[in-house]
C-alpha positions as CSV (number, residue, x, y, z in Angstrom):
1,X,0.0,0.0,0.0
2,X,2.9,2.4,0.8
3,X,4.4,1.7,-2.6
4,X,1.1,2.5,-4.4
5,X,0.8,5.8,-2.5
6,X,4.4,6.6,-3.4
7,X,3.7,6.0,-7.1
8,X,0.6,8.1,-7.0
9,X,2.5,10.9,-5.3
10,X,5.3,10.8,-7.9
11,X,2.7,10.9,-10.7
12,X,1.2,14.0,-9.1
13,X,4.6,15.6,-8.7
14,X,5.4,14.9,-12.4
15,X,2.0,16.4,-13.4
16,X,2.7,19.5,-11.3
17,X,6.1,20.0,-12.9
18,X,4.9,19.5,-16.5
19,X,1.9,21.8,-16.1
20,X,4.4,24.5,-15.3
21,X,5.9,24.1,-18.8
22,X,2.5,24.6,-20.4
23,X,1.1,27.2,-18.2
24,X,3.8,28.8,-16.0
25,X,3.0,29.5,-12.4
26,X,3.6,32.9,-10.8
27,X,7.2,34.0,-10.5
28,X,8.7,32.4,-7.4
29,X,6.8,29.1,-8.0
30,X,7.8,28.7,-11.6
31,X,11.5,28.8,-10.8
32,X,11.1,26.2,-8.1
33,X,9.1,24.0,-10.6
34,X,11.8,24.4,-13.3
35,X,14.6,23.5,-10.9
36,X,12.5,20.6,-9.6
37,X,11.9,19.3,-13.1
38,X,15.6,19.5,-13.9
39,X,16.5,17.6,-10.7
40,X,13.8,15.0,-11.2
41,X,14.7,14.4,-14.8
42,X,18.4,14.1,-14.1
43,X,18.2,11.8,-11.1
44,X,15.5,9.5,-12.5
45,X,17.2,9.6,-15.9
46,X,20.4,8.5,-14.3
47,X,18.7,5.7,-12.5
48,X,17.0,4.5,-15.6
49,X,20.2,4.7,-17.6
50,X,22.2,2.7,-15.0
51,X,19.4,0.1,-15.0
52,X,19.3,-0.2,-18.8
53,X,23.1,-0.6,-19.1
54,X,23.2,-3.3,-16.5
55,X,20.3,-5.3,-17.9
56,X,21.2,-8.4,-20.0
57,X,19.7,-8.7,-23.5
58,X,17.3,-11.4,-22.2
59,X,16.0,-9.0,-19.5
60,X,15.6,-6.3,-22.1
61,X,13.5,-8.6,-24.2
62,X,11.4,-9.8,-21.3
63,X,10.5,-6.3,-19.9
64,X,11.1,-3.5,-22.3
65,X,9.4,-0.8,-20.1
66,X,11.3,-1.5,-16.9
67,X,13.6,1.5,-17.3
68,X,10.7,3.7,-18.2
69,X,8.8,2.7,-15.1
70,X,11.9,3.4,-13.0
71,X,12.2,6.8,-14.7
72,X,8.6,7.7,-13.8
73,X,8.3,6.2,-10.3
74,X,11.9,6.3,-9.1
75,X,12.8,4.2,-6.1
76,X,9.2,3.2,-5.4
77,X,9.4,1.1,-8.6
78,X,12.5,-0.6,-7.3
79,X,10.8,-1.2,-4.0
80,X,8.0,-3.0,-5.8
81,X,10.5,-5.3,-7.5
82,X,11.7,-6.3,-4.0
83,X,8.2,-7.1,-2.9
84,X,7.6,-9.2,-6.0
85,X,10.5,-11.5,-5.3
């Protein structure tokens, strides 16, 4: 249940950050949103890239969207992998 709430929270944060690109918030909030989007994209992108480079070709064939899910949901996705095992 904790993991589900975390994934929902991350989805809301991503939505908040992307809405700022379409319709910018007032001055102090839009700078925070731009910086937040940059940090989120860099950290989650790095996690997804590291996962993708360490996956074997068989793992890449079995689950093509694993790095994308990690990019979107961050460490909550990796926690769900731990619970599945």
